[in-house]
C-alpha positions in Angstrom: -15.2 18.1 -32.8 -13.6 15.0 -30.6 -9.6 14.4 -30.7 -8.6 11.1 -32.1 -6.9 10.0 -28.6 -10.7 10.9 -27.0 -12.4 8.8 -29.8 -9.6 5.9 -29.2 -10.5 6.0 -25.3 -14.4 6.0 -25.6 -14.0 3.0 -27.6 -12.1 1.2 -25.2 -14.3 2.7 -22.2 -17.2 0.9 -23.9 -14.9 -2.3 -23.9 -14.4 -1.7 -20.2 -17.7 -0.7 -19.4 -18.3 -4.1 -17.6 -15.3 -4.1 -15.7 -16.3 -1.1 -14.1 -19.4 -2.6 -12.5 -17.3 -5.2 -10.9 -16.3 -2.7 -8.4 -18.7 -1.6 -5.9 -17.1 1.0 -4.2 -17.1 3.0 -7.6 -20.6 3.1 -7.3 -20.9 5.4 -4.1 -21.3 9.0 -4.5 -19.1 11.9 -2.5 -21.3 14.6 -1.1 -23.9 13.8 -4.1 -21.6 13.9 -6.9 -20.2 10.7 -8.6 -17.0 9.5 -6.9 -14.2 9.6 -9.0 -11.0 7.7 -7.9 -7.8 8.8 -9.2 -5.3 7.7 -6.4 -4.6 4.4 -7.7 -0.5 4.6 -7.1 -1.5 4.8 -3.4 -3.8 1.8 -3.5 -6.3 0.4 -6.1 -9.9 -0.6 -5.5 -11.3 -3.9 -5.2 -13.7 -6.0 -7.6 -16.4 -8.3 -6.1 -14.4 -11.3 -7.0 -11.5 -10.3 -4.7 -13.8 -9.4 -1.7 -15.8 -12.6 -1.9 -12.4 -14.8 -2.3 -11.5 -13.2 1.1 -14.8 -13.4 3.0 -15.5 -17.2 1.3 -12.3 -18.1 3.0 -13.5 -17.2 6.3 -16.9 -18.5 5.9 -15.8 -21.8 4.3 -12.1 -22.8 3.9 -10.1 -20.8 6.8 -8.0 -22.9 9.0 -4.4 -23.2 9.9 -2.1 -23.5 6.9 1.0 -26.3 7.1 -0.1 -27.0 10.6 -2.8 -29.4 11.0 -3.8 -33.0 9.3 -7.5 -33.0 9.8 -9.2 -32.2 6.4 -9.9 -28.4 6.9 -6.4 -27.9 7.5 -5.1 -29.6 4.7 -7.4 -28.1 2.3 -6.3 -24.1 3.7 -3.1 -25.4 2.8 -3.6 -26.7 -0.4 -5.8 -23.7 -1.1 -2.4 -21.7 -0.1 -0.2 -23.3 -2.4 -2.4 -22.7 -5.3 -2.6 -19.2 -4.8 1.4 -19.1 -4.6 1.6 -21.2 -7.7 -1.5 -18.9 -9.5 0.9 -15.5 -8.8 3.9 -17.4 -9.7 2.4 -17.9 -13.3 1.6 -14.3 -13.3 4.6 -12.9 -13.2 6.2 -15.7 -15.1 8.3 -17.0 -12.6 9.6 -21.1 -13.2 8.4 -22.7 -10.2 5.7 -21.7 -7.7 8.5 -22.0 -4.7 10.1 -19.1 -6.1 7.4 -16.9 -5.1 7.7 -15.8 -1.5 4.5 -14.5 0.4 5.5 -11.4 2.7 3.4 -8.7 4.1 4.1 -5.9 1.5 6.6 -5.3 -1.3 8.4 -3.1 1.4 8.9 -6.2 3.6 10.4 -8.1 0.7 12.9 -5.5 -0.2 14.1 -5.6 3.4 14.1 -9.1 2.9 16.7 -9.0 0.2 18.4 -6.4 1.7 19.3 -8.1 4.8 19.1 -11.4 4.2 21.1 -11.3 0.6 23.0 -8.1 0.4 24.3 -7.4 3.6 26.4 -10.3 4.1 27.8 -9.8 0.9 28.7 -5.9 1.0 32.3 -5.4 1.9 33.7 -1.6 2.3 33.9 -0.1 -1.1 31.5 -2.1 -2.8 28.7 -0.1 -4.8 24.6 -0.6 -4.7 23.0 2.0 -7.2 19.4 2.9 -7.1 17.9 5.6 -9.0 16.8 9.1 -8.4 12.9 8.4 -8.4 12.8 5.5 -6.3 9.8 5.2 -3.4 11.8 5.7 -0.1 10.6 1.3 0.3 13.3 1.2 -2.4 15.5 3.6 -1.1 16.1 3.3 2.8 16.6 -0.5 2.9 19.9 0.2 0.6 20.8 3.1 2.5 20.7 1.2 5.8 22.7 -1.6 4.4 25.5 0.2 2.9 25.8 2.3 6.0 26.1 -1.2 8.0 28.4 -2.7 5.9 30.7 0.2 4.6 29.4 0.1 1.2 28.6 3.2 -0.8 25.2 4.1 -2.2 24.9 5.6 -5.5 22.2 7.2 -7.6 21.4 7.2 -11.2 20.7 10.3 -12.0 17.3 11.8 -14.4 17.8 13.5 -17.4 15.5 16.6 -17.8 12.5 14.6 -19.2 12.3 12.3 -15.9 14.0 9.3 -17.4 17.0 7.5 -16.6 20.0 9.0 -17.8 22.5 5.7 -18.2 24.7 7.8 -20.3 25.6 9.8 -17.5 25.9 6.4 -15.0 28.3 4.5 -16.5 30.2 3.5 -13.3 26.7 1.4 -12.6 28.6 -1.5 -14.1 31.7 -0.8 -12.5 33.9 -3.3 -10.7 32.7 -2.5 -7.3 28.8 -3.0 -8.2 27.2 -5.7 -6.4 23.5 -4.6 -7.1 20.8 -2.3 -8.9 17.7 -1.5 -7.4 15.5 0.0 -9.4 11.4 0.8 -10.0 10.1 -0.3 -12.7 7.6 2.2 -13.0 8.0 5.3 -11.1 5.0 6.1 -8.6 5.5 10.0 -9.4 6.5 10.6 -12.8 4.9 7.5 -14.3 8.5 6.8 -16.1 8.7 3.3 -17.4 12.1 2.3 -17.0 14.4 -0.1 -19.5 14.6 -2.7 -16.9 15.1 -5.6 -19.6 18.1 -3.3 -20.8 19.7 -2.9 -17.4 19.2 -6.7 -16.5 20.9 -7.6 -19.6 23.9 -5.4 -19.2 24.4 -6.2 -15.5 24.4 -9.9 -16.3 27.2 -9.8 -18.5 28.9 -8.3 -15.5 27.9 -10.3 -12.6 25.8 -7.6 -10.8 22.3 -8.7 -9.3 19.3 -6.4 -9.9 16.3 -6.0 -8.1 13.2 -4.6 -9.8 10.2 -2.8 -7.4 7.3 -3.6 -9.6 4.8 -2.3 -7.3 3.5 0.2 -9.6 4.0 -1.8 -12.9 2.2 -4.7 -11.5 -1.3 -3.0 -12.6 -0.1 -1.7 -15.8 2.2 -3.9 -17.7 2.5 -7.7 -18.0 5.4 -8.7 -16.0 7.5 -11.9 -17.1 10.5 -12.3 -14.4 12.1 -14.7 -17.4 11.8 -12.4 -20.1 13.1 -9.4 -18.0 16.0 -11.6 -16.6 16.1 -10.1 -13.2 17.6 -11.8 -9.8 14.9 -10.6 -7.6 11.3 -8.5 -8.2 9.1 -7.6 -5.3 5.3 -6.2 -5.8 1.9 -6.1 -3.2 -1.6 -7.2 -3.8 -3.4 -3.7 -2.8 -1.9 -2.0 -5.6 -3.0 -4.8 -8.2 -6.9 -4.7 -7.0 -6.2 -7.4 -4.2 -6.4 -7.2 -0.4 -3.6 -4.9 1.6 -1.2 -6.4 4.3 -0.1 -9.1 1.4 2.8 -8.8 -1.0 5.5 -11.0 -2.9 9.0 -11.5 -3.5 10.3 -13.5 -6.6 13.9 -14.6 -6.5 16.1 -16.9 -8.7 16.5 -20.1 -6.9 20.0 -19.8 -6.0 19.8 -16.7 -4.3 16.6 -18.3 -2.1 19.5 -20.9 -1.1 21.7 -18.8 -0.1 19.6 -15.9 1.6 18.9 -15.7 5.2 15.2 -15.1 6.9 14.4 -11.6 7.8 12.0 -13.3 10.6 12.6 -16.3 12.6 9.8 -18.7 14.4 7.4 -20.7 14.0 6.7 -22.4 10.7 10.1 -21.6 8.9 12.2 -24.0 10.7 13.0 -27.9 10.6 15.2 -28.8 14.0 15.5 -26.3 17.0 18.4 -27.1 19.3 19.6 -25.5 22.3 22.4 -23.6 20.7 21.3 -24.1 16.7 18.5 -24.3 14.3 18.2 -25.7 10.7 16.0 -23.7 8.6 13.3 -25.2 6.4 13.9 -25.1 2.7 12.0 -22.0 1.0 9.6 -20.9 0.4 8.7 -21.7 4.0 12.0 -20.7 5.3 10.9 -16.9 4.3 7.1 -17.2 5.8 7.5 -17.1 9.5 4.7 -16.8 11.9 1.2 -18.1 10.6 0.4 -17.3 6.8 -2.2 -15.0 5.6 -4.4 -17.5 3.9 -7.3 -15.1 3.2 -4.8 -12.2 1.8 -3.3 -15.1 -0.5 -6.4 -16.0 -1.9 -7.6 -12.6 -2.5 -4.2 -11.8 -3.9 -4.5 -14.8 -6.4 -8.3 -13.7 -7.3 -6.9 -10.5 -8.1 -4.2 -12.0 -10.6 -6.9 -14.1 -12.1 -8.8 -10.9 -12.6 -6.3 -8.8 -14.4 -5.3 -12.1 -16.4 -9.0 -12.4 -17.9 -9.2 -8.6 -18.6 -5.8 -8.8 -20.3 -2.8 -7.0 -19.3 -2.2 -5.8 -22.8 -5.5 -4.4 -23.2 -5.0 -2.8 -19.5 -2.2 -1.0 -20.7 -3.4 0.2 -23.7 -6.3 1.5 -22.2 -4.2 3.6 -19.7 -2.0 5.0 -22.3 -5.1 6.5 -23.9 -6.5 8.0 -20.6 -3.3 9.1 -20.1 -2.7 10.7 -23.6 -6.1 12.5 -23.0 -5.0 13.8 -19.5 -2.1 15.2 -20.3 -3.3 17.2 -23.3 -6.1 18.5 -20.9 -4.0 19.3 -18.1 -1.7 21.0 -20.4 -4.3 23.6 -21.7 -4.7 24.7 -18.2 -2.9 28.0 -17.5 -0.4 27.4 -15.0 -0.2 23.6 -14.8 2.8 22.1 -14.8 3.9 18.4 -15.3 6.1 16.5 -14.4 8.0 13.1 -16.5 8.5 12.3 -19.8 6.6 13.9 -22.5 6.8 10.7 -24.6 3.3 8.6 -24.2 5.4 5.3 -24.9 8.0 6.0 -21.7 4.7 6.8 -19.4 2.5 4.6 -17.4 -0.8 6.0 -16.2 0.3 8.3 -13.7 0.7 12.1 -13.8 2.5 14.3 -11.1 2.0 18.2 -11.5 1.5 21.2 -9.9 -0.7 24.1 -10.4 1.5 27.6 -10.4 0.4 29.9 -7.0 -1.3 26.9 -5.5 -0.2 24.2 -3.2 -0.8 20.6 -4.1 -2.7 20.0 -0.8 -5.1 22.7 -1.8 -5.5 21.5 -5.5 -6.4 18.2 -3.8 -8.9 19.7 -1.5 -10.4 21.4 -4.0 -10.7 18.3 -5.8 -12.0 16.3 -3.2 -14.6 19.0 -2.6 -15.9 17.9 -6.0 -15.4 14.2 -5.5 -12.1 13.4 -7.3 -9.5 11.4 -5.2 -6.1 12.7 -6.1 -3.3 12.6 -3.7 -0.7 15.5 -2.9 2.6 15.6 -1.1 6.2 14.1 -2.0 4.7 10.6 -2.4 7.4 9.1 -0.4 10.2 10.3 -3.0 12.3 13.4 -1.2 15.1 12.8 -3.1 13.2 12.9 -6.4 11.1 16.1 -5.0 14.4 17.5 -4.1 15.6 17.0 -7.9 12.5 18.3 -9.2 13.2 21.4 -6.8 9.7 21.3 -5.4 7.9 20.0 -1.8 5.1 18.3 -3.4 3.2 18.0 -6.2 -0.3 16.9 -7.0 -0.9 13.4 -8.4 -3.4 11.6 -10.6 -3.1 7.9 -11.2 -5.3 5.6 -13.5 -6.8 2.1 -13.4 -8.4 -0.2 -15.7 -11.8 1.2 -14.2 -11.3 4.9 -15.1 -13.0 6.4 -17.8 -13.1 9.8 -19.9 -15.5 11.0 -17.5 -12.7 10.4 -14.6 -10.4 12.7 -16.9 -13.0 15.4 -17.2 -13.7 15.5 -13.2 -10.1 16.0 -13.0 -9.2 19.0 -15.5 -12.7 20.6 -14.1 -11.0 20.2 -10.2 -8.0 21.8 -11.2 -9.4 24.6 -13.1 -11.7 25.4 -10.2 -8.6 25.5 -8.0 -6.9 27.7 -10.3 -10.3 30.0 -9.9 -10.8 29.7 -6.6 -6.7 30.9 -5.7 -6.5 33.3 -8.3 
């Protein structure tokens, strides 16, 4: 008899069948086997509308952005700014100019670290990050603290892989200047209580940066509802092209921040011994803008909005519930992260007793199932878990029950192969 979780997933899958047809690469095969893509936490596949938006830019609309007075250049500039406005709406930003295009979420975090935090930190100040942070939201703060004499402190985890806020009371102390945390862990799948942390920090004048690189394809985002100071995300993890990301920041921070990159397009006046920066967002977008990337980014946001992020979240929860139950039934599987489904996004990290994570991923790959193995750019978290690496399966809106079955069969095959 089918389980309730499987019945719910089957219903949702029928509703999203048309969505899967929109992704050309998913219709390929791997050695004659159906291709099962479960490495979405690393990068997502692209729907045809995103591919077409990028291709159409180069076919019909490509020109220099904010650098020409002829019709093609003016059209390119208008399309670039419409893309900014679309993405600002997608994350609930109060004004389009508060959405800064960057090359990645990593660059966006570095921009805040160097342009906002570095000039404001003094010896004895504190910056807090969580134990589960991706290196992209860890190393910039490590460096800025080292350069300023500030202290980098960690919000530790409880036994379930959630933030242990009760043991992190000093996080809201008088020397804390910034809290930087992920909204969704790329290893544990943990959904962090970002809104609560932002509210508590706001009462004490502490700034909060949210790394939403994983959350943006799982949850509906609204920066005004979260009440955060900064939020970063990348296009390629939310069905968009690679090489482009975004930073949202409060207007007062954008006014005060220094640019990370300087050069063409971000300056109003240059004299021999001094310059005047252009107003934001231009101040932070030195060099030739990535027009095709911005248009693909906006197309991805429109696609997700049309599907509905609440619908996406429910679908991923159902797949995650099904996968957790099935993997727990495989002898020797250890799963990391919250046991409660309400605290999880569609990311599952696990190990198989006696089998290296790389071997599990290799066996899965030979069966057409793409999963990740390694430390996932989270070595402080791996040290906490007491492992060098894990295998990781991560879901997107186009995944289905058959993908879960293929994953579990691959793990069982690895167990059999390695005894």
